[in-house]
N, C-alpha and C positions, 0 to 999 in steps of 0.2 A: 504494500500500500504506500502511496505517495507520502514521503516524510513530512510534507507540509500540510497534511490533513490533520486538523485539530480534533475532529470528531466525525464519526459516521454511524449510521444505523440502517438496518435492513428489516423490512416487514415482508413476510411471506404469507399470502392469503389464499385460502381455498374456500369457496362458498358454493352452495347448491340451494335451490329453492323451488317452490311451486306457487303459482298464483292462479286463482279461479275468479272469473267475473260472470255474474248472473245479472242480466238486464231484462226487466219485464218478464221474468219467468223463463227466459231462454238462456242457454249456456252460450255466452258470447266468446269466451276465451278460457282455455286451460293451457298453461305454459309452464314448462320446466326450464330452469336455467342453471348452468354450471360455469363458474369462472375461477380462474386462478392467476396468480402473478406475483411479482415482487415490486416493492417500492424502496428506493434507496435515497438517503440524504447524505451529503457530505458538507462539512464546514471547513473552509479555508480562510483563516484570518477573519475578516468581517463579511464574508460572502457565503451564501448557501448554494449548493447545487442539488437539484432534485431530478430523478429519473424513475421511470417505471417500465415494466416489461411484462408481457403475458407469458413469457417463458421462464418458469421457476428455476430452470437450471442455468440461466444466464446471470447468476448473481455477480460473478467477478466482472463481467462485461458491463452490467448495469451500474455497479458501484464505481468502476473506473470512469464511466461516462459522467457520473455525478461529480466525481473529483475534478475531472477536466473542466466541467462547466463552472464549478465554483472557482477554480484557479483562474480561468479566463475572465470571469466576471470581476474577480478581485484585481487582476492585472489591468483590466480596462478601466475600472472605476473603483479605486481602493476606498474602503470604508473602515471605520474604527473596528478593532478586533471585537468579536463577540465572545462574551464569557457566559457559560452555561451554569446555572445554579447546581450545586452539588446535591445529589440525591442518593438514597440507599437503594440497592437492588430491590425490585418488587418481589413480593411473596404471593404466589397464587394460592388463594384459599377461599372457602365459603362460596364456591361457584354455585349458581342456582341448580337445584336437582331437577332432572327430567323425569316426570312421572309417566307420561304417555308419549312415546316417540311418534310424531305425526307421520313419519315415513312408514309406519306399520298400520296406518289407517288407510283403507282403500280410497281411491279417487271417487268411486261410486258413492261411498258413505259420506264423503265430504260434500259432494254435489247434492245429495239428498237432504242433508242438513241445511245447506244454503238455500235450497228451494223452499224448505219449510220456513226459514226466516223470512224469505221474500213473501210467502203467502200470509204470514202474520202482519207484515207491513202493509199489504195491499188491501186495506179496509175501504169501505165506501168513501168516495170523494178523493181517494189517492189515485192520481192519474198515471203515475209511473213510480217504480221502485227498483232499486238495484242493490246487490250484495257483492262485496269483494272479500276474498280470503287470501292470506299469504302465509307462507312458512319459509324459514331459512335456517340453514346450518352453516356457521362460519367458523373456520379454524384459522388461528393466527399464530405465527412464530415470529418472535422478535429477537434480534441480536444487535449489539452495538460495540463500538470500539473500547468501551469501558469494561467489557467482559460480561455484560448482562445477556443471558439467554433464557427466554421463557416461551411457553406455548399454552394455549387454552382453546376451548371450543365452546360456542354458545348456540343455543336454539332459540329462535324467536317465532312467535305465532300470533295471528290475530285476524280480526274481521271488522268490516264496517257495513252498515245498512243505511241506505238513504231513501227517503220517501218524499215525493212531491205531490201536493194536493192542489187542486184547482177548482175554482168556482167563479163564474161570472167574470172571467178574465183576470182573476187574482190568483197568483201562484205562491205557495208557501212550502217550506222544506223542513223536514225533521231528520235528524241523523243521530245514530248511536254507533259507537265503536269501542272495541277492546283489543289492545295489543300488549304483549308482555314478553319478558324473557322466560319462556316456558314452552311446554309442548301442548299436545291436544287436550291436556287437562284444563286448558283455558275454558273449554266449554262445560266443564263441571263446576268451575268457580263462578261462572256467570251464566245466567239464563238467556241464551241467545234468542229464543222465541219471544220471551217477554220484551227483550230489547227491540226486536223487530216490530212488535205491536206498539211499543212506546214511540218509535220513530214515526210510524204512520199516524198515531193519535196526535202527536205534537204538530205534524203538518196540517192535519184537519182542524185542530183547535185554533191554529193561528189564522185560519181563514176568517174567523169571526172576531178576531182581536182588534182592538182600537190602535190607531196611530198615536204616538206620544205627543204631548205638548213640550216644546223645548224650554230649557231654563235650568237654573241652579236649584238643586233640591237635595235633601238627604237621600242616600242610596245604600241599599244592602246588595252586596255581590255574592252570588253563590260560589261554591268551591271551584267550579270550572272557570268562570270568568275571572275570579280573583287570582287563580293560578296562571291564567294567560297574562293578566296584568303584571304579576311578579316576574314572570319569565321575560316577557317582551320589554316592559318599561324599565325594570330594575336589573334583571339578569344580563341583558345585552350591554347595558351601561357599565356593568361591573367587569366585563371582559377586558383584560389589560391591554390588548392590542387597540381597542377603541380608545382607551384612556391615553395611550402613547400617541395615537394619531390625532388627539384633540377632539375626538368625536364622542365624548361622554360628559354628562352633567355631573358625574361623580368625581371628576378629576380634582385631586388635592383635598378630598373630603374624608379620607380614612382617619378614623378617630373622632369624627364630628357627628353630631346628632342630625340625622336626616329623616327620621320617622318618629312616630309616637312610641313610648316605651313598650307597648304591647306587641310590637313587630319584631320578630326574629325570622330571618330568611336564611335557608341552608341550601347548598347544592351538594348532593350526596351520591356520587357514583357507586358507592358500596351498597346502596339500597337495591333490592331485587326488583327494580322497575324496568320499564322499556329502555331507559337510558343507562342501564348498568354497564360497567366495564371493570375488570379486575386491575388493569393498569391502562394508562392512556397510550397514545400512539407515539410517545417519546420514551416509553418504558418506565414511566413513573407510577408507582403504586397508588391506587385510588384511596382517598380519604375524604371524609365530610369536610366541607368548608363553610364556616359561618360568614356569610356576606354581611348581614346585619344582625347585631345582637342587642336586644332591648332598645331598639331605635338608633343605635350607634353603628356607623359603617365600619366594619372590621377588616374586610379583605376584598381584594379583587380576585378574579380567576386568571390563572397564569400558565404560561409555558415556561420552560427552563430559561429561555432567553429573557422574557419580560420580567420574571422574578428577580433577575439580576439588575435589570434596568430600573425597576421600581422597588428598591429594597424596603423591607418592613411593611409591605402591603399584601402579604400572602405568599403561599408556596405553590410550586408548580403541580401539575397533575391533571390539567384540563385541555391538553392538545388532542384533538380527535380528527380523524379523516374518514371520508366516505370512500370505502374500497381502497384503491391504490392512489388516491389523491394526496396532496400535501397536507400534513396536519396543521390545523388552525385552532385557536382557543374557542372552546365550546362549553355549553352547559351539559348537565346529565339529567339528574332528577332534582328539580328545583321547587322549593315549597316554602310557604309561610307556616311556621310552627304553631301548633295548637296553643290557645290561651284558655281562659275559664268562662267565657261567655257562651251564649247559645242563641239560636234564631228567635225563639220566643222573647227573650230579653231584648234583643235588638228591635223587634217589631213593636214591642210595648212602648218604646220611647219615641215613636214616630207618629205624629198626627197626620202629616202629609209627606209622602215620599214615593220612591219607586224601588221595587225589588227586581234585579236583573239576573237572568239565568242563561247559562251556556254561552258559547262563543261561535261567531261566524267570521272570525278573522278581523283584520284591521290594519292599522299602520302606526309606526312609532319612529320618532327621530331621537336616538339616544344622545345625540350631541346637544340638541335644544331641549330635550326632555318633554316634548309634546307628543300626544298620542290620541288616537281614536280607535276604539274597539266596538265592534258590532255584536250585540247580544243576540242569542237565539230568540229569546222572548223575555217578557217582563210582566209585572203586575203593579198596579197602583197600590200604595199603602195608605189607608185612611183609618185614622184612630186606632192604630195598632193592628189592623186586619188587612189581609190581602184581598183586593176587590177586583177591579176591572183588568182583564188580561190585555197585554200590549204586544204589538209586533213591530218589526222594522225599527228597533230602538238602539241607540248608540250611547256610549260613554266616552267623553273626551276631557282633556285637561292637561295639566302639567304634573309630571311624575312626583316631584318633590312636594307639591301642594297636596296631592292625594295622600302621600305617605304621612304627612303631618295632620291630615284630617281624618285618619282612621281612628275611631274612638273605641270600638270593641272588636275583638277577635274571638271567634267561636272555638269549640272543642271538638269539631266534627270534620277534620281534614279528610279530603279525598283527592286522589291523584288521577290525572287524565294523560293518556299517552298520545304521541304523535311524532312528527318529524320536523326538525328545525332546519331552516335554510340559512346558510351564510357562506360567502365566498364561492357560490356556485355549487355547494355541497349540501346534502341532506343527511342528517344523522338522527337516530332514534333518541327521543327524550320523553320525560314525563314532567308535568308541572302540576302543582296543586296548592290547596289552601283550605282552611276552614271558612265558614261564612265570615264576612267582615262588614262592619258598618262604617260608612264614610259620611261624616257630618254634612258635607256639601260637595257636590260635583255637578258637572254640566251633562245633562241628558238631552238627546235630541233624536230626530228621525235618521235612520240609516238607509232608507230606501231611495 
């Protein structure tokens, strides 16, 4: 290996998977996929070289290419030397147990189950419904120039059902999904037929819901929408690459109060959720990270490089890659910790407000700290009671304002899984929260 290489690492990946798509009761697609390859990084002074190859036996060639690329980049445009934070070798332990290997369940049985989920969703006034299923087995081997050698295998499994209801030119959607690091036992842990019915019922119920009146009002967020808020508005702002790029409202705020004392936010890749990993794609063992503790900003999420550039603001362990892509700083399982309140207590203190449920996406600018999230649905709160149902409703505001306006946090945390996009890559994540009460926020229409 080139004597001028300061560091290198190699990831060898093998993955196989199955996906099934049911659309309006018809089998639209059944596909198997198998991929393998290697990804190599090399650090020469202040420059990285990165290469990947579909040929797992081309390790020497791919690594040599990464070294040459880093060397040429440094020669052409020298940068200050990069120092990587020192880390202990990872210990692979407490991997999720596989109870039912999805590969041992026939495709016919899987299709039959998905068709039953579809039938449950296709209630009167539901004009269309679809169900998707996916399973994957991923094996990873990691080695680096510091002598680290690890390997592990993970199985992921999940499904989603979507129903669209229509009436007099109005269309509304309901969606339910469950994805996890597990096997086919997922369908024992959750009732897929009930979730199909729930998706259809939500879509139909929304047809007769009212449009919201915009304005500032007390708001209760359910676990899903509060989890989306903490992931999108807080989690991304805590990613150290955003901080270094000047694209985070949290820059310079470690050790400062940014939220009310009832707020503690944790990113935990050791949790057996969809975002689980035993070590990140730099070979750093996974550990829980307190982003916010009792309202105080404690840590950013780091790579080995950014942990050195921003000393005293957290430890590495959050570099993740989709497949053979370049690792970037990402979240895993991110959530607001339980406190001691509950939904009834929150409702009882509101004479007029809105209860928001679920998420239909939105947008956030972590640099300016402004966001807008679209809820799946809502209800008016009048004299402590849930009354008029609402549709096409959004929540918007400034991240730091909302954090300081959270008055109560519940004791009923739930997690929701999905995939998070960044740098053109998607990785599995979960986010969650208990119910939270925000004393004042801006609510409006999202349609």
